[in-house]
C-alpha positions as CSV (number, residue, x, y, z in Angstrom):
1,X,242.8,144.4,-33.5
2,X,245.5,144.2,-31.0
3,X,245.8,141.4,-28.4
4,X,245.0,143.8,-25.5
5,X,241.8,145.2,-27.0
6,X,240.7,141.6,-28.0
7,X,241.2,140.5,-24.3
8,X,239.3,143.6,-23.1
9,X,236.4,142.8,-25.5
10,X,236.2,139.2,-24.3
11,X,236.2,140.4,-20.6
12,X,233.4,142.9,-21.3
13,X,231.4,140.2,-23.2
14,X,231.8,137.9,-20.2
15,X,230.6,140.6,-17.9
16,X,227.6,141.2,-20.0
17,X,226.7,137.5,-20.2
18,X,227.1,137.2,-16.4
19,X,224.8,140.2,-15.8
20,X,222.3,138.7,-18.2
21,X,222.4,135.4,-16.4
22,X,221.9,137.2,-13.1
23,X,218.9,139.1,-14.4
24,X,217.4,135.9,-15.7
25,X,217.9,134.1,-12.3
26,X,216.3,137.0,-10.5
27,X,213.4,137.1,-12.9
28,X,212.9,133.3,-12.4
29,X,213.0,133.7,-8.7
30,X,210.5,136.6,-8.8
31,X,208.2,134.6,-11.1
32,X,208.3,131.6,-8.8
33,X,207.6,133.8,-5.8
34,X,204.7,135.5,-7.6
35,X,203.2,132.1,-8.4
36,X,203.2,131.2,-4.8
37,X,200.2,133.3,-4.0
38,X,196.7,132.3,-4.8
39,X,194.3,134.5,-6.6
40,X,192.7,135.6,-3.3
41,X,196.1,136.4,-1.8
42,X,195.8,133.9,1.0
43,X,199.0,132.2,-0.1
44,X,199.9,128.8,-1.5
45,X,199.3,125.6,0.3
46,X,202.1,124.5,2.7
47,X,203.0,121.5,0.5
48,X,203.5,123.8,-2.5
49,X,205.6,126.2,-0.5
50,X,207.8,123.4,0.9
51,X,208.3,122.1,-2.7
52,X,209.3,125.6,-3.8
53,X,211.8,125.9,-1.0
54,X,213.2,122.5,-1.9
55,X,213.6,123.7,-5.5
56,X,215.3,126.9,-4.4
57,X,217.8,124.9,-2.3
58,X,218.5,122.6,-5.3
59,X,219.1,125.5,-7.6
60,X,221.4,127.1,-5.1
61,X,223.4,123.9,-4.7
62,X,223.6,123.5,-8.5
63,X,225.1,127.0,-8.7
64,X,222.1,128.5,-10.6
65,X,221.4,131.0,-7.8
66,X,223.6,133.4,-6.0
67,X,223.8,133.4,-2.2
68,X,221.9,136.7,-2.0
69,X,219.1,135.6,-4.3
70,X,218.9,132.3,-2.4
71,X,218.6,134.0,1.0
72,X,216.0,136.5,-0.4
73,X,213.9,133.9,-2.1
74,X,214.1,131.5,0.8
75,X,213.1,134.2,3.3
76,X,210.2,135.2,1.2
77,X,208.9,131.7,0.8
78,X,209.4,130.9,4.5
79,X,207.5,134.1,5.4
80,X,204.5,132.8,3.4
81,X,204.5,129.5,5.1
82,X,201.7,129.5,7.7
83,X,202.3,127.7,10.9
84,X,199.1,126.6,12.7
Protein backbone atom coordinates (compact mmCIF):
# COMPACT_ATOMS: atom_id res chain seq x y z
CA UNK A 1 0.00 0.00 0.00
CA UNK A 2 1.40 3.37 -0.91
CA UNK A 3 1.98 6.09 1.65
CA UNK A 4 -0.72 8.31 0.10
CA UNK A 5 -3.44 5.66 0.30
CA UNK A 6 -2.42 4.75 3.86
CA UNK A 7 -2.80 8.38 4.91
CA UNK A 8 -6.16 8.59 3.20
CA UNK A 9 -7.29 5.42 4.96
CA UNK A 10 -6.24 6.87 8.32
CA UNK A 11 -8.11 10.13 7.63
CA UNK A 12 -11.25 8.24 6.64
CA UNK A 13 -11.03 6.09 9.76
CA UNK A 14 -10.64 9.21 11.91
CA UNK A 15 -13.71 10.75 10.25
CA UNK A 16 -15.74 7.58 10.91
CA UNK A 17 -14.65 7.55 14.56
CA UNK A 18 -15.51 11.23 14.95
CA UNK A 19 -18.96 10.64 13.42
CA UNK A 20 -19.54 7.65 15.70
CA UNK A 21 -18.58 9.71 18.76
CA UNK A 22 -20.92 12.49 17.65
CA UNK A 23 -23.80 10.02 17.23
CA UNK A 24 -23.08 8.61 20.68
CA UNK A 25 -23.06 12.09 22.28
CA UNK A 26 -26.33 13.01 20.58
CA UNK A 27 -27.91 9.73 21.68
CA UNK A 28 -26.78 10.30 25.27
CA UNK A 29 -28.21 13.82 25.19
CA UNK A 30 -31.49 12.52 23.77
CA UNK A 31 -31.61 9.77 26.41
CA UNK A 32 -31.00 12.29 29.18
CA UNK A 33 -33.65 14.60 27.80
CA UNK A 34 -36.17 11.77 27.56
CA UNK A 35 -35.55 10.75 31.18
CA UNK A 36 -36.36 14.30 32.26
CA UNK A 37 -40.08 13.77 31.78
CA UNK A 38 -42.20 11.91 34.29
CA UNK A 39 -44.57 9.16 33.31
CA UNK A 40 -47.49 11.59 33.37
CA UNK A 41 -45.62 14.05 31.13
CA UNK A 42 -45.67 16.82 33.73
CA UNK A 43 -41.89 17.10 33.70
CA UNK A 44 -39.11 16.37 36.13
CA UNK A 45 -38.79 18.19 39.45
CA UNK A 46 -36.87 21.46 39.27
CA UNK A 47 -33.97 20.07 41.31
CA UNK A 48 -33.52 17.20 38.83
CA UNK A 49 -33.64 19.56 35.87
CA UNK A 50 -31.09 21.88 37.44
CA UNK A 51 -28.82 18.88 38.10
CA UNK A 52 -29.19 17.81 34.47
CA UNK A 53 -28.33 21.34 33.28
CA UNK A 54 -25.25 21.28 35.50
CA UNK A 55 -24.24 17.91 34.02
CA UNK A 56 -24.69 19.26 30.48
CA UNK A 57 -22.47 22.25 31.33
CA UNK A 58 -19.81 19.97 32.78
CA UNK A 59 -19.85 17.69 29.72
CA UNK A 60 -19.57 20.71 27.43
CA UNK A 61 -16.65 22.12 29.40
CA UNK A 62 -14.93 18.71 29.31
CA UNK A 63 -15.26 18.68 25.52
CA UNK A 64 -17.66 15.71 25.46
CA UNK A 65 -20.36 17.79 23.79
CA UNK A 66 -20.33 20.08 20.77
CA UNK A 67 -21.54 23.66 21.00
CA UNK A 68 -24.64 22.83 18.94
CA UNK A 69 -25.54 19.82 21.08
CA UNK A 70 -24.93 21.85 24.23
CA UNK A 71 -27.19 24.71 23.14
CA UNK A 72 -29.94 22.36 21.97
CA UNK A 73 -29.90 20.24 25.12
CA UNK A 74 -29.65 23.24 27.43
CA UNK A 75 -32.56 25.00 25.69
CA UNK A 76 -34.66 21.84 25.95
CA UNK A 77 -33.93 21.45 29.67
CA UNK A 78 -34.51 25.13 30.42
CA UNK A 79 -37.79 24.94 28.50
CA UNK A 80 -38.95 22.17 30.84
CA UNK A 81 -38.07 24.13 33.95
CA UNK A 82 -41.23 25.55 35.44
CA UNK A 83 -41.10 28.93 37.09
CA UNK A 84 -43.84 29.57 39.62
